[in-house]
C-alpha positions as CSV (number, residue, x, y, z in Angstrom):
1,M,2.7,-12.4,-18.0
2,E,3.9,-9.1,-17.1
3,A,7.5,-8.2,-17.4
4,L,9.7,-7.0,-14.8
5,K,9.6,-3.2,-14.5
6,I,12.7,-1.4,-14.3
7,I,13.5,2.3,-13.0
8,K,16.8,3.8,-13.8
9,F,18.0,5.4,-10.7
10,K,21.8,6.9,-11.0
11,D,23.9,4.2,-12.7
12,H,21.6,1.4,-11.1
13,E,18.7,-0.7,-12.4
14,L,15.9,-1.0,-9.5
15,K,13.0,-3.3,-9.6
16,R,10.1,-1.7,-9.2
17,N,7.5,-2.6,-6.3
18,F,4.0,-0.9,-7.6
19,I,1.5,-2.0,-5.3
20,N,-2.2,-2.2,-7.0
21,D,-5.4,-1.7,-4.9
22,L,-3.9,-0.5,-1.6
23,P,-7.0,-0.1,0.9
24,Y,-8.3,3.3,0.9
25,N,-10.5,5.3,3.8
26,P,-12.3,8.3,2.2
27,K,-13.2,9.4,5.8
28,L,-9.1,10.3,6.0
29,K,-9.0,12.2,2.9
30,E,-9.9,15.8,4.3
31,F,-7.6,15.4,7.4
32,A,-4.7,13.9,5.0
33,R,-5.4,17.3,2.9
34,K,-5.0,19.5,6.2
35,L,-1.7,17.8,7.3
36,R,-0.3,18.3,3.7
37,K,-1.2,22.2,4.4
38,S,0.2,22.7,7.7
39,R,3.7,24.0,8.0
40,N,5.4,21.1,9.7
41,L,9.0,22.5,9.1
42,A,10.6,19.1,9.0
43,E,8.2,18.0,6.3
44,V,8.2,21.2,4.3
45,L,12.1,21.2,4.1
46,F,12.4,17.4,3.2
47,W,9.0,18.3,0.6
48,N,11.0,20.9,-1.2
49,E,14.1,18.8,-1.8
50,V,11.8,16.0,-3.4
51,K,8.7,17.6,-4.8
52,S,8.6,17.8,-8.7
53,K,10.8,15.2,-9.3
54,K,13.7,16.6,-7.9
55,F,15.4,13.6,-6.3
56,H,16.5,11.1,-9.0
57,S,13.3,11.9,-11.1
58,L,11.1,9.8,-8.2
59,D,7.8,11.0,-8.1
60,F,6.7,11.6,-4.6
61,D,3.3,11.7,-2.9
62,R,2.4,13.9,0.3
63,Q,0.5,12.4,2.8
64,I,-1.5,9.8,1.4
65,V,-4.4,7.8,3.0
66,V,-3.7,3.9,3.3
67,D,-6.4,2.4,5.2
68,N,-6.5,3.6,8.4
69,Y,-3.4,5.2,8.2
70,I,-1.6,8.5,6.4
71,I,1.8,8.1,5.3
72,D,4.0,11.2,5.5
73,F,5.4,10.8,1.8
74,Y,5.3,7.9,-0.6
75,I,6.8,6.4,-3.8
76,K,4.6,4.7,-5.9
77,S,6.9,3.2,-8.2
78,L,8.4,1.5,-5.2
79,G,6.0,1.2,-2.9
80,L,8.4,3.0,-0.4
81,A,6.8,5.2,2.7
82,I,9.0,8.0,4.0
83,E,8.2,8.9,7.6
84,I,9.5,11.8,9.2
85,D,9.7,11.1,13.1
86,G,9.1,14.3,15.7
87,W,10.2,14.1,19.1
88,Y,6.3,13.0,20.1
89,H,7.0,9.4,18.1
90,E,9.2,8.7,21.3
91,F,5.7,8.2,23.1
92,K,4.2,6.0,20.4
93,K,6.9,3.4,19.7
94,E,4.3,0.4,20.1
95,K,1.5,2.0,17.7
96,D,4.4,3.0,15.3
97,K,5.4,-0.4,15.0
98,N,2.1,-2.3,14.9
99,R,1.2,0.4,12.1
100,Q,4.3,-0.1,10.5
101,E,3.9,-3.9,10.3
102,Y,0.5,-3.8,9.1
103,L,1.5,-1.4,6.1
104,E,4.8,-3.9,5.5
105,S,2.1,-6.7,5.2
106,L,0.4,-4.9,2.3
107,G,3.9,-4.9,0.4
108,I,5.4,-1.0,1.6
109,K,8.7,-0.9,2.6
110,F,9.7,2.1,5.3
111,F,12.3,4.5,5.3
112,R,12.3,6.6,8.9
113,V,14.4,9.4,9.3
114,S,14.2,12.1,12.2
115,D,13.2,15.3,12.0
116,F,16.0,16.8,13.9
117,D,18.1,15.1,11.0
118,V,15.9,16.6,8.2
119,K,16.2,20.7,9.8
120,K,20.1,19.9,10.5
121,N,21.3,17.6,8.0
122,M,19.6,17.3,5.0
123,M,22.3,16.1,2.6
124,L,23.1,13.1,4.9
125,V,19.2,12.3,4.8
126,L,19.0,12.3,1.0
127,Q,22.2,10.3,0.7
128,D,20.6,7.8,3.7
129,L,17.2,7.7,1.4
130,E,19.2,7.1,-1.8
131,N,21.6,4.3,-0.6
132,F,18.5,2.7,1.1
133,I,16.6,2.7,-2.3
134,I,19.8,1.4,-4.3
135,N,20.0,-1.7,-1.5
136,Q,16.5,-2.3,-1.2
137,Y,15.5,-2.2,-4.9
138,N,18.5,-2.9,-6.5
139,Y,17.6,-5.4,-9.7
140,K,20.8,-8.2,-9.7
């Protein structure tokens, strides 16, 4: 039996939630690569704050493929998707809901933030993300 994996996060111990064998669609690999290279301002700003383990030593990936979907940012050790929603998400709420429900059925947790908040109040976004992680993964 595997021992429970713990991650140190500030003054907290977090339960690791690495999800093995997530479904992968190789047909989306090139599209995900193009998304990483696109210059979506909110995603670039967020990436600059979290890349290279700058956010509490957590390792973030950008534009990862899970089955037929691409997740904006993903923390493998926590099984956590971070989605930055632009104005266009107002027109696809049902599609986003179905997508999120499917990915959550695989064990992935979601943190959503608006691109407006990322652009205008990054420190609050990072604080909210920190609080979300502590609340969702705190080992008790």
